KEKOLMAR-300500 format. One record per atom (N, C-alpha, C): residue in three letters; x, y, z. Coordinates in steps of 0.02 Angstrom, whole numbers, padded with zeros to 5 digits, always signed. Last residue first. Layout:
N
ALAXYZ ...
***
This chain:
272
UNK-02204+02478-00342 UNK-02172+02507-00402 UNK-02116+02463-00426 UNK-02248+02428-00224 UNK-02284+02409-00284 UNK-02249+02432-00347 UNK-02176+02478-00121 UNK-02173+02406-00130 UNK-02208+02382-00194 UNK-02209+02614-00127 UNK-02141+02591-00142 UNK-02137+02518-00156 UNK-02341+02633-00087 UNK-02323+02641-00157 UNK-02256+02609-00173 UNK-02353+02593+00048 UNK-02411+02591+00004 UNK-02392+02591-00069 UNK-02231+02604+00110 UNK-02267+02541+00120 UNK-02327+02535+00073 UNK-02198+02735+00081 UNK-02160+02681+00049 UNK-02196+02613+00055 UNK-02269+02815+00165 UNK-02296+02803+00098 UNK-02259+02748+00061 UNK-02179+02813+00275 UNK-02248+02788+00281 UNK-02277+02771+00213 UNK-02064+02871+00224 UNK-02062+02801+00248 UNK-02132+02772+00253 UNK-02112+03000+00196 UNK-02088+02957+00142 UNK-02086+02884+00163 UNK-02138+03049+00324 UNK-02194+03038+00278 UNK-02174+02993+00220 UNK-02005+03059+00367 UNK-02051+03014+00401 UNK-02111+02998+00356 UNK-01956+03157+00281 UNK-01927+03090+00279 UNK-01973+03039+00312 UNK-02034+03264+00326 UNK-02041+03241+00257 UNK-02013+03170+00250 UNK-01982+03275+00454 UNK-02052+03258+00446 UNK-02066+03233+00375 UNK-01853+03317+00425 UNK-01863+03251+00456 UNK-01935+03229+00450 UNK-01880+03446+00378 UNK-01851+03396+00333 UNK-01861+03326+00360 UNK-01925+03506+00495 UNK-01971+03500+00438 UNK-01945+03448+00389 UNK-01806+03499+00569 UNK-01867+03466+00594 UNK-01916+03455+00536 UNK-01723+03581+00490 UNK-01707+03511+00499 UNK-01768+03471+00523 UNK-01787+03705+00505 UNK-01782+03675+00439 UNK-01767+03601+00444 UNK-01769+03726+00643 UNK-01836+03720+00616 UNK-01836+03687+00547 UNK-01628+03735+00648 UNK-01663+03681+00684 UNK-01733+03671+00656 UNK-01609+03852+00573 UNK-01579+03788+00551 UNK-01614+03729+00584 UNK-01674+03945+00654 UNK-01697+03933+00586 UNK-01671+03866+00560 UNK-01591+03943+00765 UNK-01661+03920+00772 UNK-01690+03904+00703 UNK-01478+04000+00703 UNK-01474+03932+00731 UNK-01545+03902+00739 UNK-01526+04127+00673 UNK-01503+04083+00618 UNK-01501+04010+00642 UNK-01549+04175+00801 UNK-01605+04167+00755 UNK-01587+04121+00697 UNK-01419+04180+00850 UNK-01468+04137+00883 UNK-01528+04124+00837 UNK-01365+04275+00764 UNK-01339+04207+00761 UNK-01387+04158+00795 UNK-01443+04390+00801 UNK-01439+04366+00732 UNK-01418+04293+00730 UNK-01418+04404+00938 UNK-01486+04392+00915 UNK-01486+04364+00844 UNK-01281+04429+00933 UNK-01306+04373+00972 UNK-01376+04354+00949 UNK-01270+04546+00863 UNK-01253+04484+00827 UNK-01274+04422+00866 UNK-01339+04684+00852 UNK-01345+04632+00904 UNK-01334+04565+00870 UNK-01347+04800+00776 UNK-01282+04769+00788 UNK-01283+04721+00847 UNK-01469+04839+00737 UNK-01448+04865+00801 UNK-01380+04835+00822 UNK-01478+04770+00615 UNK-01486+04843+00616 UNK-01461+04874+00681 UNK-01468+04637+00651 UNK-01414+04667+00611 UNK-01418+04743+00612 UNK-01590+04620+00720 UNK-01527+04612+00755 UNK-01468+04643+00718 UNK-01682+04640+00615 UNK-01680+04687+00672 UNK-01614+04682+00709 UNK-01651+04530+00533 UNK-01644+04598+00508 UNK-01638+04648+00565 UNK-01680+04424+00622 UNK-01614+04430+00592 UNK-01602+04501+00567 UNK-01814+04447+00653 UNK-01764+04449+00706 UNK-01694+04458+00678 UNK-01871+04428+00525 UNK-01875+04494+00558 UNK-01823+04500+00613 UNK-01846+04293+00509 UNK-01815+04341+00464 UNK-01816+04411+00493 UNK-01930+04241+00608 UNK-01858+04234+00616 UNK-01820+04282+00570 UNK-02066+04354+00652 UNK-02036+04298+00615 UNK-01961+04297+00626 UNK-02141+04514+00619 UNK-02130+04455+00661 UNK-02100+04400+00618 UNK-02160+04606+00528 UNK-02155+04632+00596 UNK-02146+04574+00646 UNK-02099+04628+00362 UNK-02123+04586+00416 UNK-02114+04621+00482 UNK-02027+04635+00212 UNK-02085+04663+00247 UNK-02109+04613+00299 UNK-01897+04586+00181 UNK-01926+04644+00147 UNK-01982+04676+00186 UNK-01872+04478+00264 UNK-01821+04530+00258 UNK-01852+04594+00230 UNK-01982+04402+00239 UNK-01978+04436+00304 UNK-01923+04488+00305 UNK-01948+04356+00111 UNK-02007+04397+00121 UNK-02005+04435+00186 UNK-01835+04280+00143 UNK-01829+04336+00096 UNK-01888+04384+00105 UNK-01895+04185+00226 UNK-01845+04231+00255 UNK-01835+04291+00209 UNK-01980+04121+00132 UNK-02007+04154+00192 UNK-01957+04205+00220 UNK-01891+04071+00035 UNK-01943+04119+00017 UNK-01970+04156+00077 UNK-01814+03984+00115 UNK-01782+04040+00080 UNK-01833+04093+00063 UNK-01912+03893+00151 UNK-01881+03935+00203 UNK-01845+03994+00172 UNK-01935+03839+00024 UNK-01989+03873+00059 UNK-01962+03918+00115 UNK-01813+03780-00008 UNK-01837+03836-00049 UNK-01892+03875-00012 UNK-01805+03676+00089 UNK-01757+03731+00088 UNK-01781+03792+00050 UNK-01920+03604+00048 UNK-01911+03625+00117 UNK-01863+03684+00120 UNK-01900+03572-00085 UNK-01947+03626-00069 UNK-01943+03648+00004 UNK-01818+03461-00077 UNK-01791+03523-00105 UNK-01835+03582-00084 UNK-01910+03372-00024 UNK-01849+03387+00014 UNK-01817+03452-00011 UNK-02005+03368-00127 UNK-02024+03394-00061 UNK-01963+03414-00020 UNK-01929+03306-00226 UNK-01952+03375-00236 UNK-01971+03407-00170 UNK-01916+03182-00167 UNK-01855+03221-00182 UNK-01872+03294-00192 UNK-02050+03148-00168 UNK-02019+03163-00104 UNK-01950+03195-00113 UNK-02074+03133-00307 UNK-02115+03179-00266 UNK-02078+03197-00202 UNK-01983+03034-00342 UNK-01976+03101-00371 UNK-02014+03152-00329 UNK-02037+02925-00271 UNK-01970+02951-00254 UNK-01958+03022-00281 UNK-02164+02913-00336 UNK-02162+02938-00268 UNK-02091+02958-00246 UNK-02183+02868-00463 UNK-02146+02931-00455 UNK-02148+02957-00384 UNK-02261+02757-00462 UNK-02194+02750-00489 UNK-02151+02812-00476 UNK-02384+02809-00415 UNK-02343+02765-00372 UNK-02271+02758-00397 UNK-02416+02892-00533 UNK-02405+02920-00466 UNK-02364+02873-00422 UNK-02423+02793-00637 UNK-02380+02852-00642 UNK-02365+02881-00573 UNK-02516+02689-00589 UNK-02448+02677-00612 UNK-02403+02738-00606 UNK-02638+02729-00540 UNK-02616+02662-00523 UNK-02543+02648-00544 UNK-02661+02859-00585 UNK-02665+02846-00514 UNK-02637+02778-00494 UNK-02637+02850-00728 UNK-02608+02902-00686 UNK-02604+02881-00613 UNK-02714+02743-00770 UNK-02641+02741-00780 UNK-02607+02791-00735 UNK-02839+02796-00737 UNK-02814+02736-00702 UNK-02739+02728-00710 UNK-02845+02901-00829 UNK-02845+02916-00757 UNK-02821+02857-00717 UNK-02849+02830-00948 UNK-02792+02875-00935 UNK-02788+02892-00860 UNK-02902+02658-00918 UNK-02912+02727-00940 UNK-02851+02769-00923 UNK-02856+02496-00974 UNK-02853+02548-00922 UNK-02864+02617-00952 UNK-02852+02387-01061 UNK-02913+02428-01058 UNK-02913+02481-01004 UNK-02737+02324-01082 UNK-02785+02289-01039 UNK-02848+02329-01028 UNK-02666+02416-01150 UNK-02688+02357-01188 UNK-02739+02316-01149 UNK-02636+02503-01045 UNK-02684+02524-01095 UNK-02709+02466-01137 UNK-02542+02426-00976 UNK-02605+02443-00944 UNK-02658+02465-00995 UNK-02442+02417-01075 UNK-02473+02357-01050 UNK-02541+02373-01018 UNK-02404+02550-01089 UNK-02435+02516-01146 UNK-02470+02452-01124 UNK-02348+02569-00961 UNK-02406+02609-00983 UNK-02442+02575-01041 UNK-02242+02479-00965 UNK-02296+02469-00916 UNK-02358+02508-00935 UNK-02165+02540-01065 UNK-02191+02472-01074 UNK-02248+02458-01027 UNK-02126+02661-01010 UNK-02175+02662-01065 UNK-02204+02593-01077 UNK-02104+02709-00848 UNK-02091+02654-00894 UNK-02146+02650-00947 UNK-02092+02886-00834 UNK-02123+02823-00813 UNK-02115+02770-00868 UNK-02048+03009-00874 UNK-01998+02955-00872 UNK-02027+02888-00847 UNK-02152+03096-00858 UNK-02134+03076-00926 UNK-02085+03018-00927 UNK-02150+03112-00719 UNK-02208+03080-00751 UNK-02190+03055-00821 UNK-02027+03180-00703 UNK-02037+03114-00674 UNK-02095+03077-00707 UNK-02055+03300-00769 UNK-02002+03257-00795 UNK-02009+03186-00768 UNK-02154+03345-00682 UNK-02171+03332-00752 UNK-02118+03287-00784 UNK-02085+03363-00562 UNK-02138+03313-00566 UNK-02155+03296-00638 UNK-01993+03466-00597 UNK-01970+03401-00573 UNK-02024+03347-00581 UNK-02079+03572-00640 UNK-02028+03544-00685 UNK-02006+03474-00662 UNK-02161+03595-00525 UNK-02189+03579-00591 UNK-02138+03543-00635 UNK-02065+03626-00426 UNK-02109+03568-00419 UNK-02138+03547-00486 UNK-02011+03743-00477 UNK-01967+03685-00468 UNK-02010+03622-00462 UNK-02122+03826-00471 UNK-02093+03809-00536 UNK-02049+03748-00531 UNK-02149+03834-00328 UNK-02198+03810-00377 UNK-02165+03786-00441 UNK-02054+03893-00246 UNK-02060+03820-00246 UNK-02104+03793-00302 UNK-02065+04031-00270 UNK-02000+03999-00272 UNK-02006+03923-00280 UNK-02200+04063-00256 UNK-02167+04075-00320 UNK-02100+04039-00326 UNK-02221+04034-00120 UNK-02254+03994-00172 UNK-02219+04002-00239 UNK-02149+04137-00062 UNK-02129+04068-00050 UNK-02158+04022-00103 UNK-02226+04244-00109 UNK-02156+04239-00128 UNK-02130+04168-00118 UNK-02347+04215-00045 UNK-02344+04215-00118 UNK-02272+04210-00142 UNK-02308+04232+00088 UNK-02330+04166+00065 UNK-02326+04162-00011 UNK-02281+04369+00087 UNK-02228+04322+00104 UNK-02245+04252+00080 UNK-02404+04425+00057 UNK-02349+04434+00010 UNK-02292+04386+00024 UNK-02477+04387+00174 UNK-02497+04365+00107 UNK-02440+04370+00057 UNK-02427+04452+00284 UNK-02411+04381+00277 UNK-02427+04355+00207 UNK-02391+04616+00215 UNK-02413+04569+00267 UNK-02395+04498+00250 UNK-02420+04737+00129 UNK-02362+04724+00173 UNK-02384+04679+00230 UNK-02501+04677-00022 UNK-02496+04716+00039 UNK-02437+04694+00082 UNK-02507+04615-00143 UNK-02537+04580-00085 UNK-02537+04621-00021 UNK-02447+04707-00235 UNK-02509+04671-00251 UNK-02545+04645-00188 UNK-02334+04754-00169 UNK-02383+04802-00195 UNK-02450+04767-00207 UNK-02270+04633-00142 UNK-02289+04677-00086 UNK-02341+04727-00108 UNK-02246+04584-00269 UNK-02292+04548-00226 UNK-02315+04592-00168 UNK-02151+04679-00309 UNK-02214+04673-00346 UNK-02266+04638-00302 UNK-02042+04657-00223 UNK-02079+04720-00219 UNK-02147+04718-00255 UNK-02011+04518-00271 UNK-02032+04535-00203 UNK-02070+04601-00198 UNK-01958+04492-00392 UNK-02031+04494-00389 UNK-02056+04516-00320 UNK-01824+04481-00372 UNK-01847+04538-00412 UNK-01923+04546-00409 UNK-01811+04361-00308 UNK-01806+04421-00267 UNK-01830+04483-00305 UNK-01811+04267-00407 UNK-01875+04280-00373 UNK-01872+04342-00328 UNK-01739+04280-00564 UNK-01726+04286-00492 UNK-01790+04307-00455 UNK-01789+04166-00688 UNK-01798+04234-00662 UNK-01783+04235-00587 UNK-01787+04034-00725 UNK-01723+04071-00729 UNK-01728+04141-00698 UNK-01919+04001-00712 UNK-01871+03966-00670 UNK-01804+04003-00669 UNK-01978+04079-00809 UNK-01994+04092-00739 UNK-01944+04058-00692 UNK-01924+04017-00925 UNK-01910+04087-00910 UNK-01922+04102-00837 UNK-01978+03888-00914 UNK-01906+03897-00917 UNK-01887+03969-00899 UNK-02114+03915-00918 UNK-02086+03887-00857 UNK-02010+03895-00856 UNK-02126+03961-01048 UNK-02140+04007-00994 UNK-02111+03981-00928 UNK-02097+03845-01125 UNK-02052+03904-01127 UNK-02063+03953-01071 UNK-02208+03756-01077 UNK-02137+03742-01068 UNK-02092+03803-01073 UNK-02341+03781-01109 UNK-02314+03807-01047 UNK-02239+03801-01041 UNK-02360+03717-01234 UNK-02376+03788-01226 UNK-02340+03817-01166 UNK-02325+03586-01212 UNK-02286+03624-01261 UNK-02299+03698-01254 UNK-02425+03552-01118 UNK-02354+03548-01100 UNK-02311+03590-01147 UNK-02541+03564-01194 UNK-02531+03610-01137 UNK-02457+03610-01117 UNK-02515+03456-01281 UNK-02523+03524-01307 UNK-02510+03575-01252 UNK-02517+03345-01199 UNK-02454+03364-01231 UNK-02457+03435-01258 UNK-02600+03322-01054 UNK-02607+03355-01118 UNK-02539+03376-01145 UNK-02554+03253-00942 UNK-02617+03233-00973 UNK-02624+03261-01043 UNK-02442+03322-00905 UNK-02435+03252-00925 UNK-02497+03229-00963 UNK-02503+03443-00871 UNK-02455+03442-00927 UNK-02443+03371-00952 UNK-02578+03401-00761 UNK-02612+03429-00820 UNK-02566+03428-00881 UNK-02474+03365-00675 UNK-02522+03315-00697 UNK-02558+03338-00760 UNK-02415+03490-00655 UNK-02377+03437-00688 UNK-02422+03382-00713 UNK-02519+03554-00586 UNK-02500+03579-00652 UNK-02460+03526-00690 UNK-02514+03475-00469 UNK-02575+03478-00509 UNK-02560+03502-00580 UNK-02387+03503-00420 UNK-02403+03434-00441 UNK-02464+03434-00485 UNK-02403+03640-00392 UNK-02353+03618-00440 UNK-02366+03548-00465 UNK-02504+03636-00294 UNK-02517+03669-00358 UNK-02467+03646-00411 UNK-02433+03564-00192 UNK-02498+03541-00218 UNK-02512+03571-00287 UNK-02314+03637-00171 UNK-02311+03567-00189 UNK-02376+03544-00222 UNK-02364+03765-00139 UNK-02317+03757-00194 UNK-02315+03685-00218 UNK-02445+03738-00026 UNK-02475+03764-00087 UNK-02429+03753-00147 UNK-02345+03691+00064 UNK-02402+03649+00045 UNK-02434+03672-00020 UNK-02257+03801+00072 UNK-02233+03735+00053 UNK-02290+03691+00028 UNK-02343+03903+00120 UNK-02310+03909+00055 UNK-02285+03843+00028 UNK-02379+03843+00244 UNK-02430+03862+00195 UNK-02399+03867+00125 UNK-02252+03826+00304 UNK-02296+03768+00292 UNK-02348+03784+00240 UNK-02206+03961+00311 UNK-02169+03909+00274 UNK-02214+03851+00256 UNK-02300+04026+00391 UNK-02289+04049+00323 UNK-02254+03996+00281 UNK-02283+03949+00509 UNK-02348+03952+00475 UNK-02339+03974+00402 UNK-02149+03977+00540 UNK-02170+03908+00524 UNK-02236+03907+00488 UNK-02154+04115+00566 UNK-02113+04089+00511 UNK-02134+04019+00491 UNK-02243+04115+00678 UNK-02257+04154+00618 UNK-02219+04126+00558 UNK-02177+04033+00772 UNK-02243+04014+00746 UNK-02260+04051+00682 UNK-02062+04109+00797 UNK-02056+04043+00767 UNK-02122+04021+00736 UNK-02123+04225+00853 UNK-02081+04230+00792 UNK-02074+04162+00758 UNK-02190+04169+00964 UNK-02226+04209+00914 UNK-02187+04212+00848 UNK-02089+04110+01036 UNK-02141+04068+01007 UNK-02180+04105+00954 UNK-02015+04225+01076 UNK-01986+04175+01031 UNK-02040+04133+00997 UNK-02076+04306+01169 UNK-02073+04328+01100 UNK-02054+04272+01052 UNK-02073+04284+01304 UNK-02130+04258+01267 UNK-02130+04277+01194 UNK-01966+04317+01382 UNK-02009+04372+01360 UNK-02070+04349+01321 UNK-01905+04194+01395 UNK-01935+04225+01454 UNK-01983+04281+01434 UNK-01857+04174+01265 UNK-01908+04129+01293 UNK-01943+04161+01353 UNK-01763+04276+01255 UNK-01821+04276+01210 UNK-01876+04231+01236 UNK-01674+04233+01354 UNK-01707+04297+01361 UNK-01769+04302+01316 UNK-01629+04112+01298 UNK-01665+04112+01362 UNK-01704+04177+01371 UNK-01562+04163+01184 UNK-01618+04117+01176 UNK-01661+04116+01239 UNK-01459+04236+01245 UNK-01510+04271+01205 UNK-01572+04228+01196 UNK-01389+04128+01301 UNK-01417+04180+01344 UNK-01472+04220+01307 UNK-01350+04062+01184 UNK-01394+04028+01232 UNK-01427+04078+01279 UNK-01266+04159+01129 UNK-01326+04139+01093 UNK-01376+04105+01140 UNK-01165+04156+01224 UNK-01204+04217+01216 UNK-01268+04203+01177 UNK-01118+04025+01204 UNK-01144+04045+01270 UNK-01187+04108+01265 UNK-01075+04027+01067 UNK-01130+03983+01090 UNK-01159+04004+01157 UNK-01055+04197+01010 UNK-01027+04135+01036 UNK-01085+04092+01060 UNK-01024+04327+00885 UNK-01059+04299+00943 UNK-01023+04237+00968 UNK-00953+04393+00791 UNK-00976+04326+00772 UNK-01014+04292+00828 UNK-00934+04521+00849 UNK-00949+04515+00778 UNK-00978+04446+00760 UNK-00907+04501+00983 UNK-00958+04551+00964 UNK-00980+04543+00892 UNK-00802+04412+00986 UNK-00869+04388+01004 UNK-00923+04437+00987 UNK-00676+04398+00877 UNK-00715+04449+00910 UNK-00785+04424+00923 UNK-00550+04274+00910 UNK-00601+04304+00868 UNK-00643+04352+00910 UNK-00461+04247+01009 UNK-00441+04232+00940 UNK-00489+04264+00890 UNK-00492+04262+01142 UNK-00477+04321+01103 UNK-00454+04309+01033 UNK-00536+04158+01215 UNK-00463+04169+01214 UNK-00444+04229+01172 UNK-00673+04163+01190 UNK-00649+04173+01259 UNK-00574+04187+01262 UNK-00679+04134+01054 UNK-00701+04200+01078 UNK-00676+04214+01149 UNK-00628+04005+01049 UNK-00595+04057+01010 UNK-00616+04127+01033 UNK-00719+03932+01127 UNK-00650+03941+01150 UNK-00616+03999+01114 UNK-00833+03934+01046 UNK-00835+03964+01112 UNK-00764+03979+01137 UNK-00782+03864+00934 UNK-00811+03931+00926 UNK-00810+03968+00993 UNK-00748+03743+00990 UNK-00695+03785+00962 UNK-00719+03856+00954 UNK-00878+03699+01024 UNK-00827+03708+01076 UNK-00771+03753+01051 UNK-00941+03691+00901 UNK-00965+03740+00949 UNK-00914+03752+01004 UNK-00859+03588+00847 UNK-00865+03653+00813 UNK-00889+03707+00862 UNK-00880+03484+00938 UNK-00813+03511+00929 UNK-00815+03580+00895 UNK-01016+03458+00921 UNK-00992+03483+00985 UNK-00923+03514+00980 UNK-01012+03412+00788 UNK-01051+03472+00805 UNK-01027+03502+00871 UNK-00933+03297+00806 UNK-00910+03351+00761 UNK-00946+03416+00777 UNK-01015+03223+00891 UNK-00949+03245+00914 UNK-00922+03302+00871 UNK-01126+03200+00809 UNK-01134+03240+00870 UNK-01067+03265+00896 UNK-01062+03120+00712 UNK-01095+03183+00693 UNK-01104+03228+00753 UNK-01021+03013+00789 UNK-00971+03054+00755 UNK-01001+03121+00734 UNK-01144+02961+00828 UNK-01099+02988+00879 UNK-01045+03032+00847 UNK-01194+02922+00702 UNK-01230+02973+00742 UNK-01184+03004+00795 UNK-01100+02824+00666 UNK-01109+02883+00624 UNK-01142+02939+00664 UNK-01122+02730+00768 UNK-01056+02763+00762 UNK-01061+02827+00720 UNK-01253+02690+00738 UNK-01239+02725+00801 UNK-01172+02761+00798 UNK-01230+02628+00614 UNK-01274+02687+00617 UNK-01261+02726+00681 UNK-01149+02521+00656 UNK-01123+02570+00609 UNK-01164+02634+00611 UNK-01241+02451+00737 UNK-01180+02480+00767 UNK-01150+02533+00722 UNK-01334+02415+00639 UNK-01354+02459+00693 UNK-01294+02492+00726 UNK-01253+02330+00561 UNK-01281+02390+00531 UNK-01303+02440+00584 UNK-01228+02228+00652 UNK-01172+02267+00625 UNK-01197+02333+00596 UNK-01358+02179+00667 UNK-01323+02208+00724 UNK-01265+02252+00702 UNK-01381+02131+00537 UNK-01423+02184+00565 UNK-01389+02218+00624 UNK-01283+02030+00530 UNK-01279+02088+00484 UNK-01321+02146+00509 UNK-01331+01943+00627 UNK-01266+01974+00636 UNK-01257+02036+00592 UNK-01450+01905+00565 UNK-01453+01941+00629 UNK-01386+01977+00642 UNK-01396+01837+00455 UNK-01437+01897+00444 UNK-01442+01939+00508 UNK-01331+01732+00517 UNK-01292+01780+00477 UNK-01331+01844+00466 UNK-01437+01664+00575 UNK-01387+01695+00618 UNK-01345+01747+00580 UNK-01594+01703+00493 UNK-01533+01664+00504 UNK-01485+01701+00548 UNK-01759+01727+00556 UNK-01698+01754+00525 UNK-01638+01710+00541 UNK-01891+01616+00521 UNK-01844+01640+00572 UNK-01780+01666+00539 UNK-02033+01667+00426 UNK-01971+01628+00432 UNK-01924+01659+00484 UNK-02194+01681+00502 UNK-02138+01714+00468 UNK-02075+01672+00478 UNK-02325+01567+00473 UNK-02275+01595+00517 UNK-02218+01625+00477 UNK-02487+01595+00411 UNK-02419+01573+00397 UNK-02370+01606+00445 UNK-02637+01543+00488 UNK-02591+01597+00470 UNK-02521+01568+00460 
***
């Protein structure tokens, strides 16, 4: 077995400097967040702002504890996360599949292109009542709304990425006798893994938007339901706590996408 070369002193020093820089960034980010929450809490305690209208970190924490004790929080978080993951997965999978079909067939691409442009420009909130009538007042309509928001974006982004694949490499593979499916799986997909994960990162936010919009319209559980209910009874502590939990859930989902991107980088990124 070949031994790996020993890193030079300059390279080790650069790695240490990079780690220190990363740690400084993380500490600055945490300090900024703590300062914002500290100023928020201080402003309500000193009467600079109305805690009834904008809540405060301490009141949000108390509301969070009460929800945990009642056993309601896990139900609401689980409901929203399930709807988001299902809509996110279906939107990405179906959108990528349609993009592959459009790359495969120029005729299909020309047929679908104007419809995709119209659907992308159409405000999805206008379709909410239609989905509720079609799917019923339940989780199905919320998932369909989430799917509608992320599907078109996925199709457009992935199709553009497929078309931008290096034409010289495609011609080289075809000159060597590669079939269209081999070009797709051995070149086009690996070359567009950055496009795929950029689309996934965008879809994280879009999927949560679709779920919260759906829960605003029709839901008996979920973070969107808590936000609507809290606003109706003027319980801003519940509203702000739910928004904060929503932000944390979205960040966790985004970090999972980043983790998956790093794993696939070892398979596709080094070959592209």
